[in-house]
C-alpha positions as CSV (number, residue, x, y, z in Angstrom):
1,M,63.3,111.8,67.8
2,T,66.0,111.1,65.3
3,H,68.6,108.7,66.9
4,V,72.7,109.4,65.9
5,L,75.6,107.1,66.2
6,L,79.2,108.4,66.7
7,V,81.7,106.2,65.0
8,G,85.5,106.2,64.7
9,N,88.9,105.0,65.6
10,P,90.5,105.5,68.7
11,N,92.1,109.3,69.1
12,C,90.1,110.7,66.3
13,G,87.9,113.6,68.5
14,K,85.3,111.6,68.6
15,T,84.5,112.3,72.2
16,T,85.6,116.1,71.6
17,L,83.2,116.1,68.7
18,F,80.0,114.4,71.7
19,N,81.2,116.9,74.1
20,A,80.8,120.0,71.7
21,L,77.2,118.8,70.4
22,T,75.2,117.7,73.4
23,G,77.2,119.9,76.0
24,D,76.0,119.0,79.9
25,N,73.0,117.1,78.1
26,Q,74.8,113.6,78.5
27,R,74.4,110.7,80.8
28,I,77.2,108.1,81.5
29,G,76.0,104.8,82.1
30,N,76.8,101.3,81.0
31,W,75.7,98.9,77.6
32,P,73.4,96.1,79.0
33,G,74.8,93.1,80.0
34,V,78.4,94.7,79.9
35,T,80.7,97.2,81.9
36,V,81.7,99.1,78.7
37,E,80.9,102.6,79.2
38,K,78.3,103.8,77.2
39,K,77.6,107.6,76.6
40,T,74.3,109.3,75.3
41,G,73.3,112.5,74.7
42,E,70.5,114.7,73.2
43,F,70.3,118.1,71.4
44,L,67.3,120.4,69.6
45,L,68.1,120.9,66.1
46,A,65.2,123.0,64.3
47,G,62.9,122.2,66.5
48,Q,63.8,118.0,66.8
49,R,64.8,116.3,69.3
50,I,68.6,114.4,68.3
51,S,69.8,111.3,70.6
52,I,73.5,110.8,70.0
53,T,75.5,108.1,71.3
54,D,79.3,107.7,71.8
55,L,80.4,104.6,70.4
56,P,83.8,102.9,71.6
57,G,86.5,103.3,69.2
58,V,87.4,100.9,67.2
59,Y,89.3,100.4,63.7
60,S,86.8,97.8,62.3
61,L,83.5,96.1,62.7
62,V,84.8,92.8,62.3
63,A,85.3,90.8,65.2
64,N,88.3,88.6,63.2
65,A,89.6,86.9,66.0
66,D,89.0,84.9,69.6
67,G,90.2,87.6,71.7
68,V,87.4,90.6,70.8
69,S,87.4,93.4,73.5
70,Q,83.9,94.1,74.6
71,D,84.3,97.4,72.6
72,E,84.6,96.1,69.3
73,R,81.6,94.0,70.2
74,I,79.5,97.1,71.4
75,A,80.5,99.0,68.6
76,A,79.9,96.2,65.7
77,Q,77.1,95.4,67.3
78,A,75.2,98.8,67.3
79,V,76.3,100.0,64.0
80,V,74.8,96.5,62.4
81,S,71.6,96.3,64.4
82,M,70.3,98.9,61.7
83,Q,68.5,101.0,64.3
84,A,70.0,104.2,64.1
85,D,68.6,107.3,62.1
86,C,71.9,108.2,60.9
87,I,75.8,107.6,61.5
88,I,78.3,110.0,62.2
89,N,81.6,108.7,61.1
90,V,84.7,110.7,62.8
91,I,87.9,110.8,61.0
92,D,91.2,112.1,61.5
93,A,92.6,114.6,58.3
94,C,95.9,113.1,60.0
95,H,95.3,110.1,58.9
96,L,92.9,109.6,56.0
97,E,93.4,106.4,54.5
98,R,93.9,104.5,57.8
99,H,90.8,105.9,58.8
100,L,88.9,105.1,55.8
101,Y,88.7,101.1,55.9
102,L,85.9,101.9,59.0
103,T,84.2,104.2,56.9
104,S,84.3,101.2,53.4
105,Q,82.4,98.9,56.0
106,I,80.2,101.3,57.5
107,L,79.1,102.6,54.1
108,E,78.0,99.1,53.1
109,L,75.1,98.8,55.6
110,G,72.9,101.7,53.8
111,T,72.2,103.9,56.2
112,P,72.6,107.3,55.7
113,V,75.9,108.6,57.3
114,I,78.4,111.9,57.4
115,L,81.4,112.3,57.2
116,A,83.2,114.7,60.0
117,L,86.7,115.2,58.6
118,N,88.3,116.0,62.1
119,M,91.7,117.9,62.9
120,M,91.5,119.8,59.8
121,D,94.0,122.4,61.3
122,I,96.6,120.4,62.5
123,A,96.3,118.4,59.0
124,Q,96.9,122.1,57.3
125,Q,100.1,122.3,59.7
126,R,101.4,119.4,57.7
127,G,101.1,120.3,55.0
128,I,98.2,118.0,54.0
129,T,95.1,119.5,51.7
130,I,92.0,117.3,51.1
131,D,89.4,118.4,48.3
132,I,85.9,118.1,50.7
133,N,84.1,118.1,47.5
134,A,85.6,115.6,45.7
135,L,85.8,113.2,48.8
136,S,82.1,113.4,49.3
137,Q,81.5,112.8,45.7
138,R,83.3,109.4,45.3
139,L,82.3,108.3,48.8
140,G,78.7,109.2,48.2
141,C,77.6,110.6,51.4
142,P,78.5,113.9,52.9
143,V,81.9,115.4,54.7
144,V,81.9,118.3,56.7
145,A,85.1,119.2,58.0
146,I,85.4,120.2,61.1
147,Q,87.7,120.9,64.3
148,A,86.1,119.8,67.4
149,H,87.8,121.3,69.9
150,K,87.6,124.7,68.5
151,M,83.5,124.3,67.9
152,V,84.8,125.1,64.1
153,G,82.2,123.3,61.2
154,I,79.7,122.2,64.1
155,P,76.9,124.5,62.7
156,L,77.5,122.8,59.3
157,L,77.6,119.4,60.6
158,K,74.4,120.1,62.3
159,Q,72.7,121.3,59.2
160,A,74.3,118.3,57.4
161,L,71.7,116.4,59.9
162,T,68.6,118.2,59.0
163,Q,69.4,117.4,55.4
164,L,69.7,113.7,55.3
165,P,68.8,111.5,52.3
166,Q,66.3,109.0,52.3
167,D,67.4,106.3,49.8
168,I,70.8,104.8,50.4
169,E,73.1,102.4,47.8
170,P,75.3,100.3,49.8
171,W,78.7,100.7,49.1
172,T,80.2,98.2,46.7
173,L,83.8,96.9,45.7
174,P,85.3,96.0,42.8
175,L,85.3,92.2,43.5
176,S,85.6,88.7,40.6
177,K,82.9,87.7,39.7
178,P,83.8,83.8,41.7
179,I,83.9,86.3,44.9
180,Q,80.5,88.1,44.1
181,E,79.0,84.4,43.5
182,T,80.0,83.0,46.6
183,L,78.8,86.8,48.4
184,I,75.6,86.1,46.7
185,A,75.4,82.2,48.1
186,L,76.2,83.9,51.6
187,E,73.4,85.8,51.1
188,R,70.9,83.8,49.8
189,Q,71.6,81.4,53.1
190,L,71.3,84.2,55.2
191,I,67.7,85.3,54.0
192,Q,66.8,81.8,54.7
193,E,67.9,82.4,58.5
194,G,65.6,84.7,58.4
195,Y,67.8,88.1,57.8
196,S,66.4,90.8,55.7
197,Q,67.9,91.4,52.3
198,S,69.5,94.4,53.2
199,L,71.0,93.1,56.3
200,A,71.7,89.8,55.1
201,Y,73.6,92.0,52.0
202,Y,76.0,93.3,54.7
203,Q,76.6,90.2,56.9
204,A,77.6,88.1,54.4
205,R,80.8,90.4,53.7
206,R,81.5,90.3,57.4
207,I,81.4,86.6,57.5
208,A,83.6,86.5,54.7
209,E,86.1,88.9,56.3
210,G,86.4,86.3,59.2
211,D,83.5,87.6,61.9
212,V,83.7,84.9,64.6
213,L,80.9,86.6,66.0
214,L,78.6,85.5,62.9
215,L,80.6,82.7,61.4
216,G,77.8,79.5,62.2
217,Q,79.1,75.9,62.0
218,A,77.0,75.7,58.5
219,L,78.4,79.0,57.6
220,S,82.0,77.1,58.0
221,K,81.2,74.4,56.3
222,N,80.2,76.3,53.2
223,L,83.2,78.7,52.8
224,A,85.2,75.4,53.4
225,S,84.0,73.6,50.7
226,L,85.7,77.0,48.4
227,N,87.8,76.9,46.2
228,P,91.1,78.2,46.7
229,E,91.0,81.4,45.2
230,E,87.5,82.4,47.1
231,A,88.9,80.3,50.4
232,N,90.9,83.4,51.0
233,L,87.7,85.7,51.0
234,D,88.9,87.7,54.3
235,I,92.3,88.9,52.0
236,L,90.5,89.4,48.9
237,L,88.2,91.7,50.2
238,A,90.5,93.8,52.8
239,D,92.8,93.9,49.3
240,A,89.9,95.3,47.6
241,R,89.1,98.0,50.2
242,Y,92.5,99.0,50.2
243,Q,92.9,99.6,47.0
244,K,89.6,101.7,46.3
245,I,90.3,103.8,49.6
246,H,94.3,104.2,47.9
247,E,92.4,105.3,44.4
248,I,90.2,107.9,46.6
249,V,92.8,109.3,48.5
250,T,94.7,109.9,46.1
251,A,92.3,111.6,43.9
252,V,91.3,114.1,46.6
253,Q,94.3,114.6,49.2
254,K,98.2,116.3,48.3
255,K,100.9,116.6,50.8
256,R,103.8,119.1,50.6
257,S,106.8,117.5,50.0
258,D,108.6,120.2,52.0
259,A,106.4,119.7,55.1
260,S,108.7,120.4,58.2
261,E,108.8,118.1,61.2
262,H,105.9,118.3,63.0
263,F,106.0,119.1,66.8
264,T,104.8,115.5,68.2
265,A,107.7,114.2,66.1
266,K,110.0,116.4,68.1
267,V,108.3,115.8,71.2
268,D,108.5,111.5,70.9
269,R,112.0,112.1,69.9
270,V,113.1,112.6,73.2
271,V,109.8,111.0,75.4
272,L,110.0,108.2,73.8
273,H,113.6,108.1,74.1
274,R,115.3,104.6,74.9
275,F,117.5,106.1,78.1
276,W,114.9,109.3,78.8
277,A,111.4,107.5,78.4
278,L,111.3,105.7,81.3
279,P,112.4,108.6,83.7
280,I,110.1,111.0,82.1
281,F,107.5,108.2,82.8
282,F,108.4,107.6,86.4
283,A,108.1,111.5,86.5
284,M,104.7,112.1,85.0
285,M,103.9,108.9,87.3
286,Y,104.8,110.7,90.6
287,L,103.5,113.9,89.8
288,M,100.0,112.0,89.3
289,F,101.0,110.7,92.8
290,L,101.4,113.8,94.6
291,F,99.0,115.8,92.8
292,A,95.8,113.3,93.8
293,I,97.3,113.0,97.5
294,N,98.3,116.5,98.0
295,I,96.3,118.7,95.4
296,G,93.2,116.2,96.0
297,G,93.7,115.7,99.6
298,A,94.1,119.6,100.5
299,F,90.5,119.6,100.1
300,Q,89.4,116.5,101.5
301,D,89.1,118.2,104.8
302,F,86.6,120.2,103.8
303,F,84.7,117.7,102.4
304,D,85.0,115.5,105.5
305,I,84.0,118.1,108.0
306,S,81.2,120.1,106.2
307,T,79.4,117.0,105.0
308,D,80.1,115.6,109.0
309,T,79.0,119.0,110.1
310,L,75.7,119.4,108.1
311,F,74.5,115.5,107.6
312,V,75.6,113.6,111.2
313,Q,76.1,116.6,114.0
314,G,73.5,118.5,112.1
315,T,71.1,115.5,111.4
316,A,71.1,114.5,115.5
317,W,71.4,117.8,116.6
318,L,67.7,118.2,114.6
319,L,66.5,115.1,115.8
320,E,67.8,116.3,119.2
321,Q,65.7,119.3,119.1
322,I,62.1,117.4,117.9
323,H,63.0,114.8,120.8
324,A,63.1,111.9,118.4
325,P,63.7,108.6,119.8
326,N,68.0,107.6,119.9
327,W,67.4,104.4,117.8
328,L,66.1,106.9,115.0
329,I,68.9,109.1,115.6
330,A,71.1,106.1,115.2
331,L,69.6,105.3,112.2
332,L,69.6,108.7,109.9
333,A,72.7,110.8,111.6
334,N,75.2,107.8,112.7
335,G,73.8,105.9,109.7
336,V,72.9,107.6,106.7
337,G,74.4,110.5,107.8
338,K,77.6,109.0,108.1
339,G,77.4,106.8,104.7
340,I,76.7,110.3,102.6
341,N,80.0,111.8,104.6
342,T,81.8,108.7,103.5
343,T,81.1,108.8,100.4
344,L,81.4,112.7,99.6
345,T,85.1,112.5,101.4
346,F,86.5,110.5,98.1
347,I,85.1,112.9,96.0
348,P,88.4,115.4,96.1
349,V,91.2,112.4,95.8
350,I,88.9,110.8,93.1
351,A,88.2,114.3,90.9
352,A,92.3,114.8,91.6
353,M,92.9,111.3,89.7
354,F,90.1,111.4,87.4
355,F,91.6,115.4,86.1
356,F,95.3,113.8,85.6
357,L,94.3,110.9,83.9
358,S,92.3,113.3,81.4
359,L,95.0,115.6,81.4
360,L,97.2,112.9,80.4
361,E,94.4,111.0,78.1
362,T,93.8,114.4,76.3
363,S,97.3,115.7,75.9
364,G,98.5,112.1,74.0
365,Y,100.9,110.9,76.7
366,M,99.0,107.8,78.4
367,A,99.4,106.1,75.1
368,R,103.1,106.5,75.0
369,A,103.4,105.5,79.1
370,A,101.5,102.2,77.9
371,F,104.2,101.8,75.3
372,V,107.3,102.5,77.1
373,V,105.9,99.8,80.1
374,D,104.8,97.3,78.0
375,K,107.7,95.1,78.0
376,A,108.1,95.1,81.4
377,M,104.7,94.3,82.1
378,R,104.2,91.5,79.2
379,A,107.1,89.8,81.8
380,L,104.0,89.4,84.4
381,G,101.5,88.5,81.6
382,L,100.1,91.8,81.5
383,P,99.8,94.3,78.8
384,G,101.8,98.0,79.1
385,K,98.1,99.4,79.7
386,S,97.6,97.6,83.1
387,F,100.6,99.7,84.6
388,V,98.8,103.1,84.8
389,P,95.6,101.8,86.6
390,M,98.2,100.0,88.9
391,I,99.9,103.3,89.7
392,V,96.8,105.1,90.4
393,G,96.1,102.8,93.2
394,F,98.9,104.3,95.4
395,G,96.3,107.7,95.5
396,C,92.9,105.9,95.2
397,N,91.8,102.0,94.4
398,V,88.3,103.4,93.4
399,P,89.7,105.3,90.0
400,A,92.8,102.8,89.9
401,I,90.0,100.1,89.2
402,M,88.0,102.4,86.9
403,A,90.9,103.2,85.1
404,A,91.2,99.7,84.0
405,R,88.3,100.1,81.7
406,T,91.2,101.5,78.9
407,L,92.4,97.9,78.5
408,D,91.1,96.4,75.4
409,S,91.0,92.9,76.2
410,E,88.0,91.5,78.9
411,R,91.0,89.0,80.6
412,D,93.5,91.9,81.5
413,R,90.8,94.1,82.4
414,L,89.6,92.0,84.7
415,L,93.4,91.3,86.2
416,T,93.7,94.5,86.4
417,V,90.6,95.1,89.0
418,M,91.6,92.1,91.3
419,M,94.9,93.6,91.6
420,S,94.6,97.0,92.2
421,P,92.9,96.7,95.9
422,F,96.5,95.5,96.7
423,M,98.2,98.8,96.1
424,S,98.9,101.1,98.9
425,C,96.1,103.8,98.8
426,S,96.6,107.0,100.6
427,A,94.4,106.1,103.3
428,R,96.7,103.5,104.2
429,L,99.4,105.8,104.3
430,A,97.5,108.0,107.0
431,I,97.8,104.6,109.1
432,Y,101.4,103.9,108.4
433,A,102.2,107.3,109.8
434,V,100.7,107.2,112.8
435,F,102.1,103.6,114.0
436,V,105.6,104.6,112.3
437,A,105.4,107.7,115.0
438,A,104.6,105.3,118.0
439,F,106.7,102.2,117.5
440,F,109.1,103.1,114.7
441,P,110.7,106.5,115.7
442,S,114.0,105.5,113.8
443,G,113.7,104.2,110.0
444,G,110.4,104.3,109.7
445,Q,110.6,105.1,106.5
446,N,111.8,102.0,105.5
447,I,108.7,100.1,107.1
448,V,106.6,102.3,104.8
449,F,108.3,101.2,101.6
450,S,108.4,97.9,103.1
451,L,105.0,97.9,102.6
452,Y,104.2,99.3,99.2
453,I,106.6,96.8,98.1
454,I,104.7,94.1,99.4
455,G,101.4,95.5,98.2
456,I,102.7,95.2,94.9
457,L,104.5,92.0,95.4
458,M,101.1,90.6,96.6
459,A,99.1,92.0,93.4
460,V,101.3,90.4,91.3
461,L,101.0,87.2,93.3
462,T,96.9,87.2,92.6
463,G,97.8,88.1,89.4
464,F,99.7,85.4,88.9
465,I,97.6,82.4,90.1
466,L,94.3,84.1,88.4
467,R,95.9,83.4,85.1
468,K,96.9,80.0,86.4
469,S,93.4,79.3,87.1
470,T,90.1,81.3,86.2
471,L,91.4,83.8,84.0
472,K,93.8,81.6,82.0
473,G,95.6,83.1,78.9
474,H,97.9,85.2,77.2
475,A,98.5,88.9,77.4
476,S,97.2,90.6,74.4
477,P,99.6,92.0,72.3
478,L,99.8,95.8,72.5
479,I,98.8,97.8,69.3
480,L,98.0,101.4,69.7
481,E,98.3,104.4,67.5
482,L,100.3,107.0,69.1
483,P,97.9,110.4,68.8
484,A,99.0,113.5,68.1
485,Y,99.9,115.5,71.1
486,H,97.0,118.5,72.1
487,K,96.7,121.1,74.3
488,P,93.8,120.0,76.3
489,A,91.1,122.4,77.2
490,L,90.1,123.1,80.8
491,K,86.3,123.2,80.2
492,R,86.5,119.9,78.6
493,L,89.0,118.2,81.2
494,I,86.4,119.8,83.9
495,K,83.6,118.0,81.9
496,E,85.1,114.9,82.0
497,T,85.9,114.7,85.3
498,S,82.7,116.0,86.8
499,L,80.8,113.6,84.8
500,R,82.8,110.2,85.6
501,L,82.8,111.9,89.5
502,R,78.7,112.3,89.4
503,F,79.0,108.6,87.8
504,F,80.9,107.3,90.8
505,V,78.8,108.9,93.7
506,L,75.7,108.0,92.5
507,R,76.5,104.1,91.8
508,A,78.8,103.6,94.7
509,G,76.8,105.0,97.0
510,K,73.9,102.8,96.3
511,L,76.1,99.9,98.3
512,I,78.1,102.7,100.7
513,L,74.8,103.9,102.4
514,P,73.4,100.4,103.6
515,V,76.5,99.4,104.8
516,C,77.3,102.6,106.7
517,V,73.5,102.4,108.0
518,L,74.5,98.6,109.4
519,L,78.1,99.7,110.9
520,G,77.5,103.0,111.8
521,G,74.2,102.1,113.6
522,L,76.1,99.6,115.8
523,N,78.8,102.2,116.1
524,A,76.6,104.3,117.7
525,I,74.0,102.3,119.9
526,T,75.4,101.4,123.2
527,L,73.9,98.5,125.0
528,D,71.7,100.5,127.4
529,G,70.3,101.8,124.0
530,G,71.8,105.3,124.6
531,I,73.5,107.5,121.7
532,N,77.5,108.1,122.3
533,S,78.7,111.6,121.4
534,G,81.8,110.7,120.1
535,E,83.5,108.6,117.2
536,A,83.4,105.6,118.9
537,S,82.5,103.9,122.3
538,P,83.4,101.0,124.6
539,Q,80.2,100.1,125.2
540,S,79.1,100.5,121.9
541,L,77.3,97.3,120.2
542,L,80.3,97.4,117.7
543,S,82.9,97.2,120.3
544,V,81.2,94.6,122.2
545,M,80.9,92.4,118.9
546,A,84.6,93.3,118.4
547,Q,85.6,92.3,122.0
548,W,83.7,88.9,121.3
549,I,85.9,88.7,117.9
550,T,89.2,89.8,119.4
551,P,90.5,86.3,120.7
552,F,90.1,85.8,116.3
553,F,93.0,87.8,115.7
554,A,95.4,86.6,118.7
555,P,97.5,84.3,116.3
556,M,98.9,88.2,114.9
557,G,99.4,89.7,117.8
558,I,95.8,91.2,118.6
559,H,95.5,90.4,122.9
560,Q,92.1,90.8,124.2
561,D,93.0,93.9,126.1
562,N,93.8,95.4,122.5
563,W,90.1,94.5,121.5
564,P,90.3,98.8,120.4
565,A,92.4,97.8,117.2
566,T,90.0,94.8,116.2
567,V,87.2,98.0,116.1
568,G,89.7,100.0,114.1
569,L,89.7,96.7,111.7
570,L,85.7,97.1,111.6
571,T,85.3,100.6,111.0
572,G,88.0,100.4,108.5
573,M,86.0,98.2,106.0
574,L,84.1,101.6,105.6
575,A,87.1,103.2,104.9
576,K,90.7,102.7,105.9
577,E,91.5,106.5,106.9
578,V,88.5,105.7,109.7
579,V,90.8,103.4,111.6
580,V,92.7,106.7,112.5
581,G,90.0,108.1,114.0
582,T,88.2,104.9,115.8
583,L,91.6,104.3,117.4
584,N,92.2,107.5,118.7
585,S,89.0,107.5,120.4
586,L,89.3,104.2,121.4
587,Y,92.5,104.1,123.2
588,A,91.9,107.6,124.6
589,Q,89.0,106.5,126.4
590,V,90.2,103.2,127.3
591,G,93.4,104.8,128.7
592,H,91.6,107.2,130.3
593,V,93.5,109.9,128.5
594,G,91.7,113.0,129.6
595,E,87.8,113.8,129.9
596,V,85.7,114.0,126.7
597,A,83.7,117.0,126.8
598,A,80.3,117.4,125.6
599,A,79.8,117.9,122.0
600,H,77.7,120.9,121.1
601,F,76.4,121.5,117.4
602,D,77.9,124.6,116.1
603,L,77.1,125.0,112.2
604,W,78.9,128.1,111.4
605,A,81.8,126.9,113.6
606,G,81.6,123.7,111.4
607,I,81.1,125.3,107.9
608,K,84.0,127.9,108.5
609,A,86.5,125.3,109.9
610,A,85.6,123.2,106.8
611,F,86.7,126.3,104.6
612,W,89.7,126.9,106.6
613,S,90.7,123.9,106.6
614,I,91.5,124.5,102.5
615,P,93.8,127.3,103.2
616,E,95.5,125.4,106.1
617,N,96.4,122.7,103.9
618,L,97.5,123.9,101.1
619,S,100.1,125.8,102.8
620,Q,101.2,122.5,104.3
621,L,102.1,121.3,100.2
622,G,105.7,121.8,100.8
623,S,106.4,120.0,103.7
624,A,104.3,117.6,102.4
625,L,106.1,117.5,99.2
626,A,108.8,116.6,101.0
627,N,108.4,114.5,103.6
628,P,104.4,112.8,102.8
629,V,105.1,110.1,105.9
630,L,106.1,112.8,108.4
631,A,103.2,114.8,106.8
632,S,100.5,112.1,107.1
633,A,101.6,111.6,110.9
634,A,101.3,115.4,111.7
635,D,98.0,115.7,110.2
636,S,96.9,112.8,111.9
637,P,94.6,113.0,115.3
638,V,96.6,110.8,117.7
639,S,97.6,112.7,120.4
640,Q,100.8,112.0,121.8
641,S,99.1,110.3,125.2
642,V,97.3,107.8,122.9
643,Y,100.7,106.7,121.4
644,G,101.5,105.3,124.5
645,V,98.6,103.5,125.3
646,M,99.4,102.0,121.9
647,A,102.7,100.9,122.6
648,Q,101.2,99.1,125.9
649,R,98.7,97.8,124.0
650,F,100.7,96.1,120.8
651,D,102.9,93.0,121.0
652,G,105.9,95.9,120.4
653,Q,107.1,96.4,116.9
654,I,106.7,92.9,115.8
655,G,102.8,93.0,116.6
656,A,102.5,96.6,115.2
657,F,104.1,95.5,111.6
658,A,101.9,92.4,111.6
659,Y,98.5,95.2,111.9
660,L,99.9,96.9,109.8
661,L,100.1,93.7,107.2
662,F,97.0,93.4,107.8
663,V,95.6,96.9,107.1
664,L,97.2,96.8,103.8
665,L,96.2,93.3,102.9
666,Y,92.5,93.0,104.6
667,I,89.1,93.5,102.7
668,P,88.7,96.3,100.7
669,C,87.2,99.4,101.5
670,V,83.0,99.8,100.8
671,S,84.1,102.1,97.8
672,T,86.4,99.7,96.3
673,M,84.1,97.1,96.6
674,A,81.3,98.6,95.5
675,V,83.3,99.8,92.0
676,I,84.6,95.9,92.0
677,R,80.9,94.9,91.9
678,Q,79.8,97.7,89.2
679,E,83.1,96.9,87.4
680,A,83.6,93.3,87.1
681,N,80.9,91.3,88.8
682,R,79.3,90.2,92.2
683,K,81.3,87.0,92.3
684,L,84.5,88.4,91.5
685,M,83.7,91.4,94.4
686,W,83.4,88.6,97.2
687,F,86.3,86.1,95.7
688,S,88.7,89.8,96.4
689,V,86.5,90.3,99.6
690,I,87.6,86.5,100.8
691,W,90.7,86.1,99.3
692,S,92.1,89.5,100.8
693,F,91.0,88.9,104.1
694,V,92.6,85.1,103.7
695,V,96.0,86.5,102.4
696,A,96.0,89.2,105.2
697,Y,95.7,87.2,107.9
698,M,97.9,84.5,107.1
699,A,100.5,87.1,106.3
700,A,99.6,88.9,109.5
701,V,99.8,85.5,111.7
702,L,102.8,84.0,109.4
703,F,105.0,86.6,110.1
704,Y,104.0,87.3,114.1
705,Q,104.7,84.1,114.9
706,A,107.6,83.3,112.9
707,A,109.3,86.7,114.3
708,K,108.2,85.7,117.8
709,W,109.9,82.3,117.4
710,V,113.1,83.9,115.5
711,Q,113.2,86.8,118.4
712,S,113.8,84.3,120.6
713,S,117.3,83.8,119.4
714,G,117.9,87.3,119.0
715,L,117.3,88.4,115.9
716,S,115.9,91.6,115.0
717,I,112.5,92.3,113.0
718,S,114.9,94.3,109.9
719,W,116.2,90.3,109.7
720,I,112.9,89.1,109.5
721,T,111.6,91.4,106.8
722,G,114.9,91.0,104.9
723,S,114.5,87.5,105.2
724,L,111.1,87.2,103.8
725,F,112.0,89.3,101.1
726,V,114.7,87.4,100.2
727,L,112.5,83.6,100.1
728,F,109.8,85.8,98.3
729,F,111.7,86.7,95.1
730,M,113.8,83.5,95.5
731,I,110.1,82.0,94.7
732,V,109.7,84.3,92.1
733,I,112.7,83.8,90.4
734,H,112.3,79.7,90.5
735,I,109.2,79.9,88.9
736,S,110.2,82.0,86.5
737,K,112.8,79.9,85.1
738,K,110.4,76.8,85.4
739,R,108.2,79.2,82.8
740,S,111.1,80.0,80.6
741,M,112.5,76.2,80.8
742,R,109.1,75.1,79.5
743,R,108.7,78.0,77.0
744,A,112.4,76.9,75.7
745,N,111.0,73.0,75.7
746,A,108.0,74.2,73.7
747,A,109.6,76.0,70.9
748,A,112.2,73.1,70.4
749,N,109.3,70.5,70.4
750,T,107.7,73.0,67.3
């Protein structure tokens, strides 16, 4: 098998070429020991199997700063390991000179290299012509002109893979004699430390350019003893590279002087306008929010009803037909079946979010979005790229956390992962809608809006605390290349969405299933060993446990007779939308609202209901866009009679709002926990669980106790909420002023 590495700058079309070469035969995983995504694929060429790896996009193979990103580490280590049989270096033909800097570093390895000159059509539109043969002769490697998104040049690229040269001479730079002698001395020292001749040749140049990952103590002393001319090796080597690259580009590239302004520049005059940039950005984020919640949510009932019919009701019916014991029914139907149902129900919302994100990334707008909001985000100690995942969190926290992979800095990525769970997802919106209908018939939109704002503020507070404790440091500067706008190919968008979705289902499901087995089993088994017929029962083990735990929540207004609210919090750990169904079922039984009919399994009826839910939900998109809160309330399964029971059990508006505060801030759902563990580590996952629970409990208790105390003075809940907002903003302003004073003092001292 031939092993090929795909290397290139960000936004050069590398992933498009990867998809063109491998088709559907590809896998997504993680590099060993890190959370950087690893894409691998295979294809057959002349009867030989070719394995290709899509490396993260990088500008250089030299890690010359302490804040080295995981992408740079992975790409550099994979390339210099010399385990690849060939390296395909993808270059944007529109920016030949800039992209050849990475090429010059790769050619020094002595590994067979094929240069894939991508986006030739766009270069021609901009009046750029490149002599392919002359470029190949000067670089000493094959050069193939391609248009990856149109599959143009792919056969020639594959043909070049079958004609790889065996003896490769490493690329050399024109250097002065003293510098050459210094590099030779470094090579000898590396050989003494066990490096091979070829690897020592390359590593000596990386060390001379200031690679902090390779520069050991002994080599540091060696470089420190150099004379002033030789001590600036990194600058001298970079200058030598640029000089040689400039000579090559001057000889092989020509550009018409009368070339008109290209499409990207025209669009950027509007998209990056100092007045219109922010409104356009918020409009795009709002469209993404609506697309995920409404378009994706329209298919959520289909997955919920169909998987519940097949894996929960169908499994239970089948086991009852063979007279299986109750414990087995509880384990397989209410445990494993409910776990599969919970996992697959997230598919439409997550798929819609991934699709829209891929659309923004492929079109070229995502980089501009980060540029637009960078200034505001840096005031919070975060780069502009952090804002996009946080916005995604309004649809679902799971893709929001996974979208944090786009951040270059490990510190910024972890901060974003820990902040994202506090963003109000669409599942929480369903809970807000039910309580607004029951307790806040007028002005309910203000309650919902305040909850969204509180979630954002708590996310900021979490990030601030982590920046001052475990994740100290400064936000990495935002340096990015604005790619040209592209017309996204629907096939590519679907492929990228399906790959990421499949990866999520397989990885997150490993944690969701066992937890669902535990909670689902406890929720299904009654004290006498029977199986309840509804979603929940007052006699289930979970309900009995909730009655025992309820006194713990008494300080936030949940009294002993309101134990169904505690059950809702427990089942809400599976998925927040489960809270609504749990409350409806338990309050209906506790309040004796109607008789529960015996459930009869009907496969055809369930599948039919699942399919009919799609046009029904799509037909309601207009009302959902006009008023998403009322639409969510209308779609909720809570009956009007249950609203009356809820009003009796909760301590009025104060108790209801305290409960909503807890729902907003407490433990993320199982899917979110699984993704935090996947994207960060187990310790941060448990920190998120404990921190969110403590914050939720403290916020709910403090609000309830303060509100009850103030209520005795005749003040309203609006006054209480407003006072808390004012107090929080005063604290934020005070902290900001102290930070500004410290910076001013530090600047004065320097």
